[in-house]
N, C-alpha and C positions, 0 to 999 in steps of 0.2 A: 177625385174626391176619396172614394170607394177603398182607394188602397189606402190610404191617408188616416180614417176611421178604423180602420182595422190595425194599422199600425198603433194607435193609441190605446185599442179595446188588446193588444197585445202585449202591450208595456207594461209592466209592472208599477214604473213611478208613473202612470199619466190616468192607468184606467185607474176609472172609480165603477164602472160596473153601471148596475141600475141605479147607481144615486149619481148619475148627470142627468143634473137639470135642463126642461124644455128648451131654455136659451143654447143651451152647449149639447145639444143632440141638430140642432134644428141648422147652429155656425158650423158643426163638426161632419157633418152629413155622417147619426148616428142613426137615422129615423127609420125603423126598420130591422137594427142591428141588434137591442134589445129588450126586452119586455117595456110593455106603455107603461107600467107602475115606476112612481121616481119615489125611491125607497131613500128615509136619511143613512146616515152612517150605523144609526144609536138601530134601527131595523135591518141591518143589514148583520151585522155584530149579533141578536140575539138571532135570525136563520141560520147566519154558521153556528153559533157555538150547538142553536137544536140537533146540525150533523153529526156534533164531531162528538156531543156525548151517543150519537146514535152506533158507535165504532166500536168493535167489540176488546183491542186490546191496545196496550201504549202502540204499538208497530201499527198497528193499520193507522192511530189518532196524530201519530205523527206528519203519515203520510200524505194527510186531509191535511193537516195541518201548511203541508208543504205546500202542500198544489194551490192554498190561500197563496203562501206562499208570492209561490210564483204569480199569481194573477193578481193581485195586488196588496202593496206594499201599505199604505194607508189601512187597509180594511185590516191586515195579519198583523197591524203594532194593535190596534188601536182593538185588537180582540185577546191581545197577548195585555197589553198592560191591566183589562181587566178581571183578569185571569191566570199573575204570577205565580203567585204559588202550583199552582194545579198543573200549567203545563212547562213549569223550567225540568220539571223533572221529562217533557216526554220530547221539550224542541233539543236540551241538550240531555245533561248526564244523567242516565245511563242510560237513557232510551238509544242515544245518539248512536250509542256501541254496536247495536243490533245493525243501524244503515249504517253503519262503514263495515262493516263488516258482511256488508250485501249491495253495496254501492251500486258496483259491474251490473249486478243481477235487478237491480228497481231504478236502474239510469230513466231519467226519463227526460232531463234537459242539464245544464248545468250551471242554471240559479245566477249567471252573474258574476258566474267563478273564474279565473286565468292557470291556465294550467301551461307548465311549462317546463318541458322540458332538459334535461341532458342529453338527451342526443341532438340534440336540435338548438344552441347554444345559440344561437345568429339570428331564431326570431322574436327574444325575450324582448325587445322593441316592441316591435308590428304586435304579437298578442298583448302587450300589456295596453297598451294604445285600443288595441280592438274594442278588447273590455272596460275600460273606463269611459269608452263611446264618446271621449266631448266630456263626462265630468268632472267637479271638481274633488278629486280623491285627496281623502281628510288622515282616513285611515285604513290598513291594511294590515288582516291576518294573517301572514302564510306561516305553514309549517312543509315539511319533508317526511312528516306522518310514519318516522320510525319508533316513533314511542309515544303511539295512543291512548293517554286513557292510561287502563290497566290490559289494556290486551294487546301492545305492543306494534309493531311493522307491518301498516294498509298501504304502503303503498302510496299510490292515486286516488284509493276510496275515499283515504286521511282528508280528503277539502274539501267531507262534507265539517269535521272538524273547524277546518278555518271557518266555512258558511255559519254552522250553528252558532259559534262565538258571535260570530258579528250581529247575529240578533242578540245574543243576550244584553252586549254594546246600547242596542238601541233601541229593549223593550224596556232596559234598568235608568240606561243617560240619555236615552233622546239623543243621542246621536241621531245622524241624516238617516237614511241608509240608500241615498242616492249618491253619497260620501264618503264610501264605503266600497272593498273587494277582497275579496276569498282571496286565494293563491295556494296555488301547492306546487312545489318546485320538487317533480319525478325524478329522483337520482338511481331509478331499480327500486326491487324488495327483495329480502334474502327472507320469506315468504314463503315458503312452497307451493302450499295451498296455492296461491293466487298466482304465482308463477304456471302453475299445470292447467290451471281454472281458463278452458276455453272461453271464457265471457267476461273474461281480467280486463279491463282500460287504459291498466298504464301500461308503462315502459318494462317486457317480461324478460327481463337479466337481473342477475343481482346490484346490489348498489353499491354505487363507484363512490371510493372514499379516495384521504389522502385528495395530494392539490386538486387532480381536477373537481371535486367536488368542492373541495372550498374556490378557484375562480371561480368555478358555475354561482354560487350564496354571492358572491362581489362580485359579478354582474350585474345578479337580480339585485343588489341591492344599492348598488349605482348607479346602473338604469334606475329605478323605480324613484328616487330619489332627485334623479334631474326630471322621470316627466312629472314626479306630487313636491314638491319642492316642502312644501306645508304640512307635509306627512309626518302621520304619528305612526311607528311600524313596531308590528307585536307580535313576534316568534314563540311561533305553539308547537310542542314536541317534541319537535326533538332531538336524538337520542343522550342520551347521558355522553359519549363521547366527541360532539361536539356543540351541546348546546352552550355551554359558561365558553369556548373558543370563540362562539359566533357576541356572544353577548359582545364579552370582554373586545371586542375585536373594533363595536363599531359604538359603544356604550357615551364615550364620550366625544365623539364628532356628529351624529343623529340623533332624536327622539327614540327610544329603538329599548323596549320590554320585553321580559321574556317570563310572560308566567309562568311556568316551572318552576323558575329559579326567582324570579321576585313575586310575581303574585304569593305564591302560594306563602311564601317568605311570611309576606306584608299580616295575611288574614291567620296564620297562627300566632305571628305577634301580637297582633290583635285581640285573639283569643286568650292569649296567656296572658297578658296583660288585664283585659278585665278576670281572668280566673285573681291575679292579683289584689283589685282591689276590692273584692271576696273577700278574700283572707287576710287581704291587708298586709301581704310582704315585701319584701323587696325583691326586683328582680338581680339584683346584685347577689344576692343569696341564693339562688338555686339550684342545686344540681341536673347539668339537660342530659339528657341518653336519648340519640335521632336514631331507631330501630328503624334498618332501610340507609343508606351511605350511595340513592343514587342524585341522580339530577331536585327533585325534590328535595328528600333527605337534606342533601348536602347543601341547597339551597337556600329553604330554611333557616340551619342552624348556621348557617352564616348570618344573616338578618336577625334575630335571637344577639348574634354571637357582639356583631355593632354597636346592638343597641346597649349592652354592658358595656361597653366604651364610652357611648355616650352618657352611660351613667358612672362614668367615674373608675371605672376601672380600666388597667394599661393593656397592652392585647396578652402582654404574657398574663396579666392575674387571671386576665375574659380567656385565656383557654384552658386556664386549667377544671372551669365548669364544663365541661366538652365532653361529648364521650359518643362517638361509631360505631355502632353493630351493624355488621350485615351478612351475609350467609356463610360470610370464614369465623364469626363472633367478631369481640371486640379490636379496631383495627388499629395495629400497630405501626408504629413507622418505620419497619425495618421488609414491610410487606413490599414487593416490587410491583404489586396492579392497584398500588393508591392511584389516584384521578389527581391532579394539580389542586381541585376542592379539598379530598381528602387527606392531603398529607400534612397540614396547618392543625389541624385537631388528632391526627391520630399520637396514640400515645407509645411510652418508653416502655419494654415491660420491665426494666429494672424499678415504677412502679408497683409491683407486686408479689407480693412475694409466690402466686398458683399461676401466672402468667400466660399456660401451656392451658389449664383447663378452662380458663373463657373464652370457649368455643360457641358458646348457643347465649342467648337471655338471660335465659336464671340467674349464671353463672357471674353476668356481668351486674345483673339488676343486686345480688345478693355480693357484690366487692366494693359500687361505688355507692348504695342508698341514691338515687335517682328521687329528685322533687318533681319535675315533669319526664314527660314521657311520649315522644311523639313520634308515631309510625307509618309510615311509608313503604314498608316492605310487600305489600302487594300477598304477604305471607295470613291466609287467613285463620283465623283463632288463636296467632301466635301468642299471643298478651293474654297467658292461659293464668284461671287463678293459682296456681302456686306464682305463677309471676307479681300478679296485682298486690297480691296478699304481702308476698315481701318487699312491695314497695311501701302500701301502704302502713305498714308497720313502722315506716322510721320518721317517715312526716305525715303531720296533722291532716293537710289537706294535699291530697297529692293529684297532680293535674294530669292527667292521658285524657292521650288525643291518637285514636286510633284511624288516619286519615285515607287509610287505602280507597280507591272504588271503581268501580259497580260494588255492592253490596255483597257479594260471594266472595269482594278478597277481603273484607274489613281486619281487622286483629282483634275486633271485639265487640260486642253489644256493647251498647249504654247502659242495658239494666243488667247487662252481666257484671260492668262495673261496679256498680250504684252498689246490689247485694254482695260482691268482694268485700268493697269498703266502708259498708255501712252506711252507706247515703256521703261519703267524705269526700268521694273524686268531685272533682271539677271536671268538665268533659267539652270537648267538641268532636265531633266526627264528622268525615269526609261527604256521608250521604243525608239524608233526611230520614228526622227521626223524631215519633210524634212525642207527646209526654208522655211520662212515667208517674205511676204514684210509688211511692214508696212508704211506706214505714209513715202513712199520714201525708206526707210530702208528695205536694205535684210539683214534680221537674223538668225544663225546659232544657233541653239536648241542644247546643249552641251549633248550629253549622258550619263548618270551616268550608262556606264556599266561594272559591275563587269569586266569583260573580258578584261578591259583597265591597271587591274591591274593585277590579280592573276597569269597569264601565264608566265607573266618579274618575278612575286615574285621567282613564282618555280624555274624558271632559275637561277634563281638572286642565291639561295639559294645549287641550288643542282651545278650549276657552281664550287662556293665557298666554298661550302662540308663544309656551317655554321653549327654547335652543334643542334644552336638554333635560332629557328626568333622572338623576340622582338623590343617594342614597340621602338626604336631608330630605325633600320633599313628600321621599317614599316612608322614611320613617312619621312625619307628618302625618299620612294615609294611615299608618296602623295609629297611631295615636288619635287617632279621631273618633275611629271607631271603637277603638277598646275603652274609649270613656264612655258608653252609650253601656253601660253596663248595672242593672237594678241591683245594689249590692245590701241591700236590707228585705230587701222577699226570699225566704229561701228558696230555694232549691232553681234561685234564676237563672236565665241562662248567662253563657260565657261572652254571646254575642248577640248582636241583632237579629233579628226573624229579616228568612226570605222577604216574607209578605211585604218588611219596609225600604224593600229593594232601590223605588225610583227617592227615598227620600233619602235615605244612606247614601248613593249614589253623590246628591248632590252637597252631602258633606265631604266626603273624601273630594269631591273634587276644588270646592271652596277652601280646602286645604290644599290642596297642592297648587293650586295657581297662587294663594296668598305666599302660598311656597315661592313660587319661580317668581313674583313679585319683588320679594323683599330679597332676593338674592341678586335681583338687578336682571334674569337670563331671561326675558322675555324679548324679542321680537318688535316689537310694538308696543306703544302705553300703556298700560291700564292704568284704569284709576280708580275703575272700580270692581274687584273680584267677585261679586253675591253680581251685578247689572251682566258683566260678563259670561256669565255660567248662565247665569239663566237665556241673556242671547242666544246662546247654543245651541242651547237644547230645541230639537224637532220634537213637534207633536202631533200627530196622526188623527189631522184632521183636514177635509177634503179643502 
């Protein structure tokens, strides 16, 4: 009995700590193993939050919260649900970057993650079964950690991004934490600091590429799909050379989602739709400049492009509205280094009299007069005063989204953008920004936070038993968020606030689920979408 009691106390899905009732303590053999006073969950939350507040910095706060997560999932999510705005930057971005960079040194336990090594692919099925431990897995977040946030290649340390992403899924959309699985594909790392670090816990060789890499990913997808047939598979922070290839390979066969390509595209489109609701302009009249043409930049551009086509433009007409700028300047179609995602939007040199001079952002802005400028470059301060004033001189309400994060990598500060455009800019940022007072108006700055989107997507897909996640469903998600803007309030944000994360996750989930039903793409018959979503949500209660 003692062994069973200890296994319960050490199981975060079953442990209630001091909240076990007298009857439960008697039945499970817990008497004497926990203090005698029986707390309510609200008393536990109050006690744990008081401890949280004593921590000296964000990293210490995150490590403390992970301790609660490791011990008691219900208590962790009850606490998280009451402090969403405060906890989001602690549990996820930007503080999670610190724990990823120091994961091996800080390692205590695996937090129910699965570590899959390319050096031992035959262990894959056993590893996934061991991690699932008989649980009904409905959602996997998998990373190979080549392109983590703005910090690059972190090998096995990047597993924390899968763990953190799943925390947000549960906190925002009520995905049952017992039905999720974080996974890292350890294919090596090119991070020399990690390879030299005697404490690094991952494979100590350079990244495997080519056929062996894709065979390993293929084996993972097939194995996971066989073991968990009702799974929604979320790819996170794969490198720019692989992310789109993997998404395109599997998205029509399975329920696949890549947050860096699709999630960022959805939230940015939602922000643009919100901005256009304020400016009373049409998307088909916009000139779009992408500064940063990697996975995120190309993914966002692709989503805006699809939206223009849905609004009546032909493919050729729509392409004329887009310009991509990367480290070499404006992308031209004679550049042999272009990725497949960049090629359709590269321009011809013959379009410009000064093509050879378009090697920096300012010269491109002067040449094309963008009305929308989105930054995913991780080049801090690159939206300079001169660039922004040049853009604002040619459009009444410039839409400017410096999305790179964490804070130190942002292309511009929101307060500067307001100052340089005399308050006319419609802004979304990649990091949270407080209200800004300018010329007597309080400006609320929308955060283009993927957390406003991907939890609701997952909930909608799982609730509707969707067979795939297609562009039509994704567009519905963006429109469901883009419509929640107070167009009559001066300084209104172009996106809803993170404080309403749970409400907006429901909004997105219902839009996704309804689209799946309307398209006949559900495995099971869904008569009432609202009820299906509500029935799928898990609540943190004992």
